[in-house]
MIDOSE-1310 file (N, C-alpha, C; in nm, 2 decimals, decimal comma, always signed):
residues 172
mlne	+10,66/+12,24/+8,67/+10,77/+12,21/+8,71/+10,85/+12,14/+8,79; +10,89/+12,06/+8,82/+10,94/+12,00/+8,97/+11,03/+12,07/+9,04; +11,05/+12,07/+9,16/+11,20/+12,14/+9,20/+11,33/+12,03/+9,19; +11,40/+12,12/+9,23/+11,54/+12,05/+9,13/+11,55/+11,90/+9,24
kiak	+11,59/+11,93/+9,32/+11,61/+11,81/+9,44/+11,53/+11,68/+9,41; +11,38/+11,72/+9,44/+11,30/+11,61/+9,43/+11,29/+11,57/+9,26; +11,32/+11,64/+9,14/+11,34/+11,57/+9,02/+11,51/+11,49/+9,02; +11,54/+11,55/+9,12/+11,68/+11,45/+9,10/+11,70/+11,36/+9,18
line	+11,62/+11,33/+9,27/+11,63/+11,23/+9,34/+11,51/+11,10/+9,33; +11,37/+11,16/+9,25/+11,33/+11,06/+9,13/+11,37/+11,01/+9,06; +11,52/+11,10/+8,97/+11,56/+11,06/+8,86/+11,67/+10,97/+8,90; +11,72/+10,91/+9,03/+11,78/+10,84/+9,11/+11,73/+10,73/+9,11
qvnk	+11,57/+10,71/+9,10/+11,52/+10,61/+9,17/+11,47/+10,54/+9,08; +11,43/+10,59/+8,95/+11,44/+10,54/+8,82/+11,56/+10,48/+8,80; +11,67/+10,51/+8,83/+11,80/+10,42/+8,80/+11,83/+10,31/+8,90; +11,72/+10,34/+9,02/+11,75/+10,22/+9,15/+11,67/+10,11/+9,13
elys	+11,54/+10,16/+9,04/+11,46/+10,07/+8,97/+11,52/+9,95/+8,84; +11,57/+10,04/+8,81/+11,61/+9,95/+8,69/+11,72/+9,82/+8,77; +11,79/+9,93/+8,85/+11,88/+9,81/+8,91/+11,86/+9,67/+8,97; +11,73/+9,70/+9,04/+11,62/+9,62/+9,11/+11,63/+9,48/+9,00
gyly	+11,54/+9,54/+8,91/+11,50/+9,43/+8,81/+11,62/+9,40/+8,76; +11,80/+9,42/+8,70/+11,86/+9,31/+8,73/+11,89/+9,25/+8,85; +11,87/+9,30/+9,01/+11,91/+9,26/+9,09/+11,83/+9,11/+9,07; +11,65/+9,14/+9,04/+11,54/+8,99/+9,08/+11,64/+8,88/+8,95
ldfa	+11,69/+8,95/+8,78/+11,69/+8,83/+8,74/+11,78/+8,80/+8,75; +11,92/+8,86/+8,83/+12,03/+8,77/+8,89/+12,01/+8,64/+8,98; +11,87/+8,69/+9,07/+11,82/+8,58/+9,13/+11,74/+8,51/+9,06; +11,65/+8,53/+8,96/+11,60/+8,40/+8,88/+11,72/+8,36/+8,80
nyya	+11,84/+8,39/+8,76/+11,94/+8,28/+8,72/+11,98/+8,20/+8,80; +12,00/+8,26/+8,92/+12,05/+8,14/+9,05/+11,96/+8,04/+9,05; +11,81/+8,07/+9,05/+11,69/+7,98/+9,08/+11,71/+7,89/+8,97; +11,74/+7,95/+8,84/+11,74/+7,83/+8,72/+11,83/+7,75/+8,74
aegl	+11,94/+7,80/+8,78/+12,08/+7,69/+8,78/+12,04/+7,60/+8,89; +11,96/+7,63/+8,97/+11,91/+7,54/+9,13/+11,84/+7,44/+9,09; +11,75/+7,46/+8,97/+11,69/+7,36/+8,89/+11,49/+7,45/+8,97; +11,51/+7,57/+9,05/+11,41/+7,55/+9,07/+11,30/+7,70/+9,01
dgfe	+11,22/+7,63/+8,89/+11,20/+7,67/+8,81/+11,04/+7,83/+8,85; +10,99/+7,76/+8,95/+10,91/+7,83/+9,00/+10,97/+7,94/+9,00; +11,09/+7,94/+9,15/+11,11/+8,08/+9,16/+11,19/+8,15/+9,12; +11,22/+8,08/+8,98/+11,30/+8,17/+8,89/+11,16/+8,23/+8,80
hwye	+11,11/+8,18/+8,79/+10,97/+8,24/+8,71/+10,92/+8,40/+8,85; +10,91/+8,33/+8,95/+10,86/+8,47/+9,02/+10,96/+8,56/+9,03; +11,10/+8,54/+9,00/+11,18/+8,70/+9,04/+11,19/+8,71/+8,87; +11,15/+8,65/+8,81/+11,14/+8,67/+8,67/+10,98/+8,80/+8,65
vqaq	+10,91/+8,77/+8,68/+10,84/+8,86/+8,72/+10,85/+8,95/+8,81; +10,87/+8,99/+8,88/+10,95/+9,04/+8,98/+11,06/+9,16/+8,96; +11,14/+9,11/+8,85/+11,17/+9,19/+8,77/+11,11/+9,28/+8,65; +11,00/+9,25/+8,60/+10,88/+9,33/+8,51/+10,88/+9,46/+8,60
eerd	+10,81/+9,41/+8,76/+10,71/+9,48/+8,80/+10,89/+9,62/+8,88; +10,95/+9,55/+8,88/+11,08/+9,71/+8,90/+11,06/+9,78/+8,76; +11,08/+9,69/+8,63/+11,09/+9,81/+8,53/+10,97/+9,88/+8,52; +10,82/+9,85/+8,56/+10,72/+9,93/+8,52/+10,75/+10,04/+8,62
hamm	+10,80/+10,01/+8,73/+10,82/+10,10/+8,82/+10,91/+10,23/+8,81; +11,04/+10,19/+8,75/+11,12/+10,29/+8,70/+11,03/+10,34/+8,54; +10,93/+10,29/+8,48/+10,87/+10,38/+8,37/+10,79/+10,46/+8,41; +10,71/+10,40/+8,51/+10,62/+10,52/+8,58/+10,65/+10,63/+8,63
mrry	+10,81/+10,61/+8,64/+10,87/+10,74/+8,78/+10,95/+10,83/+8,69; +11,01/+10,72/+8,52/+11,03/+10,81/+8,40/+10,92/+10,93/+8,39; +10,80/+10,82/+8,35/+10,68/+10,93/+8,29/+10,66/+11,06/+8,33; +10,62/+11,05/+8,50/+10,63/+11,12/+8,57/+10,73/+11,28/+8,53
lidn	+10,84/+11,23/+8,59/+10,95/+11,35/+8,54/+10,91/+11,41/+8,37; +10,87/+11,32/+8,32/+10,88/+11,38/+8,16/+10,83/+11,47/+8,16; +10,63/+11,40/+8,24/+10,55/+11,52/+8,21/+10,52/+11,62/+8,28; +10,64/+11,64/+8,41/+10,66/+11,73/+8,48/+10,79/+11,82/+8,40
gvrv	+10,83/+11,80/+8,29/+10,93/+11,87/+8,15/+11,04/+11,90/+8,26; +11,09/+11,78/+8,35/+11,22/+11,70/+8,38/+11,26/+11,62/+8,26; +11,42/+11,64/+8,20/+11,49/+11,57/+8,13/+11,56/+11,45/+8,22; +11,50/+11,30/+8,14/+11,59/+11,19/+8,22/+11,68/+11,19/+8,20
tfda	+11,76/+11,11/+8,30/+11,93/+11,06/+8,27/+11,94/+10,96/+8,34; +11,99/+10,86/+8,26/+12,08/+10,70/+8,28/+12,19/+10,67/+8,36; +12,19/+10,63/+8,46/+12,31/+10,61/+8,50/+12,37/+10,46/+8,46; +12,50/+10,42/+8,44/+12,52/+10,30/+8,44/+12,42/+10,19/+8,52
iakp	+12,40/+10,07/+8,50/+12,33/+10,01/+8,59/+12,44/+9,86/+8,64; +12,46/+9,90/+8,79/+12,57/+9,83/+8,81/+12,55/+9,64/+8,78; +12,64/+9,57/+8,84/+12,66/+9,48/+8,80/+12,56/+9,41/+8,93; +12,51/+9,30/+8,94/+12,45/+9,24/+9,09/+12,59/+9,14/+9,11
dkkf	+12,64/+9,16/+9,24/+12,72/+9,09/+9,26/+12,72/+9,01/+9,37; +12,57/+8,98/+9,43/+12,62/+8,89/+9,52/+12,66/+8,75/+9,49; +12,70/+8,69/+9,57/+12,72/+8,54/+9,57/+12,61/+8,46/+9,69; +12,51/+8,36/+9,61/+12,44/+8,26/+9,76/+12,49/+8,14/+9,79
adtt	+12,50/+8,13/+9,93/+12,51/+8,00/+9,99/+12,43/+7,90/+9,96; +12,31/+7,96/+9,98/+12,20/+7,81/+10,00/+12,10/+7,88/+9,93; +11,92/+7,83/+9,85/+11,85/+7,85/+9,83/+11,76/+7,91/+9,92; +11,80/+7,99/+10,02/+11,70/+8,07/+10,13/+11,80/+8,25/+10,08
aplk	+11,91/+8,19/+10,08/+11,99/+8,36/+10,09/+11,96/+8,46/+9,95; +11,92/+8,42/+9,82/+11,83/+8,51/+9,76/+11,66/+8,60/+9,82; +11,61/+8,49/+9,87/+11,46/+8,56/+9,98/+11,51/+8,65/+10,09; +11,68/+8,65/+10,14/+11,71/+8,73/+10,26/+11,76/+8,86/+10,19
agle	+11,81/+8,82/+10,10/+11,87/+8,95/+10,02/+11,75/+9,04/+9,92; +11,65/+8,97/+9,87/+11,53/+9,04/+9,86/+11,51/+9,06/+9,97; +11,45/+9,06/+10,03/+11,42/+9,13/+10,14/+11,47/+9,24/+10,22; +11,58/+9,21/+10,23/+11,67/+9,34/+10,28/+11,67/+9,46/+10,14
heqy	+11,66/+9,42/+10,02/+11,63/+9,50/+9,92/+11,54/+9,59/+9,90; +11,43/+9,56/+9,94/+11,32/+9,59/+9,95/+11,29/+9,68/+10,06; +11,32/+9,64/+10,18/+11,34/+9,76/+10,24/+11,41/+9,90/+10,24; +11,53/+9,88/+10,18/+11,59/+9,92/+10,10/+11,54/+10,03/+10,07
vtsl	+11,49/+9,98/+9,91/+11,41/+10,07/+9,86/+11,32/+10,15/+9,91; +11,23/+10,11/+10,04/+11,12/+10,15/+10,09/+11,13/+10,27/+10,15; +11,31/+10,27/+10,19/+11,36/+10,37/+10,24/+11,40/+10,48/+10,15; +11,42/+10,44/+10,07/+11,42/+10,56/+9,92/+11,34/+10,62/+9,90
inni	+11,19/+10,55/+9,88/+11,09/+10,60/+9,85/+11,02/+10,68/+9,96; +11,08/+10,64/+10,11/+11,06/+10,74/+10,24/+11,10/+10,84/+10,24; +11,21/+10,84/+10,17/+11,35/+10,97/+10,18/+11,27/+11,08/+10,07; +11,25/+11,00/+9,95/+11,17/+11,15/+9,85/+11,00/+11,18/+9,91
yaea	+10,96/+11,10/+9,99/+10,84/+11,16/+10,00/+10,86/+11,29/+10,14; +10,97/+11,26/+10,23/+10,98/+11,31/+10,32/+11,02/+11,45/+10,25; +11,12/+11,44/+10,17/+11,14/+11,58/+10,09/+11,04/+11,62/+10,00; +10,93/+11,62/+9,98/+10,82/+11,61/+9,89/+10,77/+11,69/+9,98
falk	+10,75/+11,61/+10,12/+10,67/+11,71/+10,24/+10,75/+11,81/+10,26; +10,82/+11,83/+10,29/+10,88/+11,95/+10,38/+10,89/+12,06/+10,22; +10,86/+12,04/+10,10/+10,88/+12,15/+9,99/+10,76/+12,17/+9,96; +10,63/+12,10/+10,06/+10,47/+12,11/+10,02/+10,45/+12,10/+9,88
dfkt	+10,52/+11,99/+9,83/+10,53/+11,92/+9,70/+10,41/+11,83/+9,71; +10,30/+11,89/+9,69/+10,19/+11,82/+9,72/+10,13/+11,67/+9,62; +10,18/+11,73/+9,49/+10,18/+11,64/+9,37/+10,22/+11,56/+9,33; +10,37/+11,58/+9,38/+10,46/+11,47/+9,40/+10,42/+11,35/+9,54
mqfl	+10,37/+11,39/+9,64/+10,35/+11,35/+9,75/+10,24/+11,21/+9,69; +10,12/+11,28/+9,62/+10,05/+11,22/+9,55/+10,11/+11,12/+9,48; +10,18/+11,15/+9,37/+10,24/+11,08/+9,27/+10,29/+10,92/+9,39; +10,37/+10,98/+9,46/+10,42/+10,86/+9,56/+10,40/+10,76/+9,68
dwfi	+10,23/+10,79/+9,70/+10,12/+10,77/+9,78/+10,13/+10,62/+9,70; +10,08/+10,57/+9,62/+10,11/+10,45/+9,50/+10,23/+10,37/+9,55; +10,32/+10,43/+9,52/+10,47/+10,36/+9,57/+10,48/+10,33/+9,71; +10,47/+10,39/+9,79/+10,43/+10,37/+9,92/+10,37/+10,25/+9,97
keqg	+10,26/+10,25/+9,91/+10,18/+10,13/+9,95/+10,20/+9,98/+9,84; +10,25/+10,03/+9,75/+10,35/+9,90/+9,62/+10,45/+9,82/+9,79; +10,51/+9,92/+9,81/+10,63/+9,93/+9,85/+10,61/+9,78/+10,02; +10,52/+9,87/+10,08/+10,44/+9,78/+10,18/+10,42/+9,64/+10,13
eeek	+10,38/+9,64/+9,98/+10,30/+9,52/+10,00/+10,45/+9,38/+9,91; +10,53/+9,48/+9,87/+10,65/+9,45/+9,78/+10,71/+9,34/+9,94; +10,76/+9,41/+10,07/+10,81/+9,38/+10,15/+10,74/+9,29/+10,21; +10,63/+9,28/+10,25/+10,52/+9,17/+10,28/+10,57/+9,06/+10,17
nadd	+10,54/+9,05/+10,08/+10,56/+8,97/+9,99/+10,71/+8,90/+9,98; +10,81/+8,95/+10,01/+10,97/+8,91/+10,03/+10,95/+8,84/+10,19; +10,91/+8,90/+10,28/+10,90/+8,83/+10,42/+10,83/+8,70/+10,46; +10,71/+8,69/+10,32/+10,67/+8,63/+10,30/+10,73/+8,47/+10,28
mlkk	+10,74/+8,49/+10,13/+10,82/+8,43/+10,13/+10,97/+8,36/+10,18; +11,03/+8,45/+10,27/+11,11/+8,39/+10,33/+11,14/+8,30/+10,44; +10,99/+8,36/+10,52/+10,91/+8,22/+10,62/+10,87/+8,11/+10,52; +10,83/+8,12/+10,42/+10,78/+7,97/+10,41/+10,89/+7,87/+10,38
melf	+10,99/+7,98/+10,29/+11,14/+7,88/+10,28/+11,17/+7,79/+10,46; +11,22/+7,87/+10,52/+11,26/+7,89/+10,60/+11,19/+7,76/+10,71; +11,02/+7,74/+10,68/+10,96/+7,67/+10,78/+10,94/+7,53/+10,64; +10,96/+7,51/+10,52/+10,87/+7,41/+10,42/+11,01/+7,36/+10,33
ghda	+11,11/+7,51/+10,30/+11,25/+7,44/+10,21/+11,32/+7,38/+10,24; +11,35/+7,33/+10,33/+11,44/+7,15/+10,39/+11,38/+7,05/+10,37; +11,31/+7,05/+10,34/+11,18/+6,93/+10,32/+11,15/+6,90/+10,17; +11,18/+6,79/+10,06/+11,19/+6,82/+9,96/+11,03/+6,84/+9,92
kgly	+10,95/+6,78/+9,98/+10,77/+6,75/+9,94/+10,75/+6,91/+9,97; +10,77/+6,97/+10,03/+10,75/+7,14/+10,07/+10,85/+7,25/+10,03; +10,94/+7,19/+9,95/+11,04/+7,27/+9,82/+10,92/+7,26/+9,72; +10,89/+7,18/+9,70/+10,83/+7,15/+9,58/+10,73/+7,21/+9,59
alnq	+10,65/+7,21/+9,71/+10,52/+7,31/+9,70/+10,52/+7,43/+9,68; +10,62/+7,48/+9,72/+10,65/+7,60/+9,74/+10,71/+7,65/+9,62; +10,81/+7,62/+9,51/+10,82/+7,59/+9,43/+10,64/+7,60/+9,28; +10,61/+7,55/+9,33/+10,47/+7,54/+9,23/+10,42/+7,60/+9,21
elaa	+10,43/+7,70/+9,39/+10,32/+7,79/+9,43/+10,36/+7,95/+9,35; +10,47/+7,92/+9,33/+10,56/+8,06/+9,32/+10,55/+8,01/+9,12; +10,53/+7,95/+9,06/+10,53/+7,93/+8,93/+10,43/+7,94/+8,87; +10,33/+7,96/+9,00/+10,18/+8,02/+8,96/+10,17/+8,18/+8,90
rvyt	+10,29/+8,23/+8,97/+10,24/+8,39/+8,98/+10,29/+8,44/+8,83; +10,18/+8,53/+8,79/+10,12/+8,63/+8,69/+10,19/+8,71/+8,66; +10,25/+8,78/+8,55/+10,28/+8,92/+8,55/+10,13/+8,97/+8,51; +10,12/+9,07/+8,59/+10,00/+9,21/+8,55/+10,09/+9,31/+8,61
psat	+10,09/+9,36/+8,48/+10,18/+9,52/+8,41/+10,06/+9,62/+8,54; +10,13/+9,69/+8,59/+10,13/+9,82/+8,73/+10,05/+9,88/+8,66; +9,92/+9,91/+8,57/+9,85/+9,99/+8,47/+9,77/+10,06/+8,62; +9,75/+9,98/+8,74/+9,68/+10,08/+8,82/+9,76/+10,16/+8,91
gpam	+9,91/+10,17/+8,85/+10,01/+10,26/+8,92/+9,90/+10,43/+8,98; +10,01/+10,48/+8,99/+10,00/+10,65/+9,01/+9,88/+10,73/+8,90; +9,82/+10,83/+8,90/+9,80/+10,89/+8,79/+9,94/+11,00/+8,75; +9,97/+11,05/+8,63/+10,06/+11,09/+8,58/+10,00/+11,25/+8,54
């Protein structure tokens, strides 16, 4: 059985991961309206990954005797001034999620909950990748996005992303 505080934090994170999926679908909607189907596709895949993360955490809770509860998922409320704005918001969001995962890990460490720490190791590595991807996209947009050919090439690059289920996630 998991410590009550750890269980609560992970359950909250399940809901935050589901919100992340909503947020990225909102980004995809923005880019669809702008005619940038590659950006739209990239964020659709990102939304699927966030759902996978929520499902992995949900399964961890269930496998450890914790009843999962869902909260209402807030409607994304960001308005974007330009095509760079969602990328900036995405990087900020990934940094926020990293802080949440780190907080859960710190609590598990304080409680010597080594099983949860091991479970979270995958998410810590994943968040490093998520932040790097978000930062790389933002840098590319700032470098090439104001040039039509550069934006076209970047859009094509993002359209090539393939969804791969997080089957390599943490052992539960």
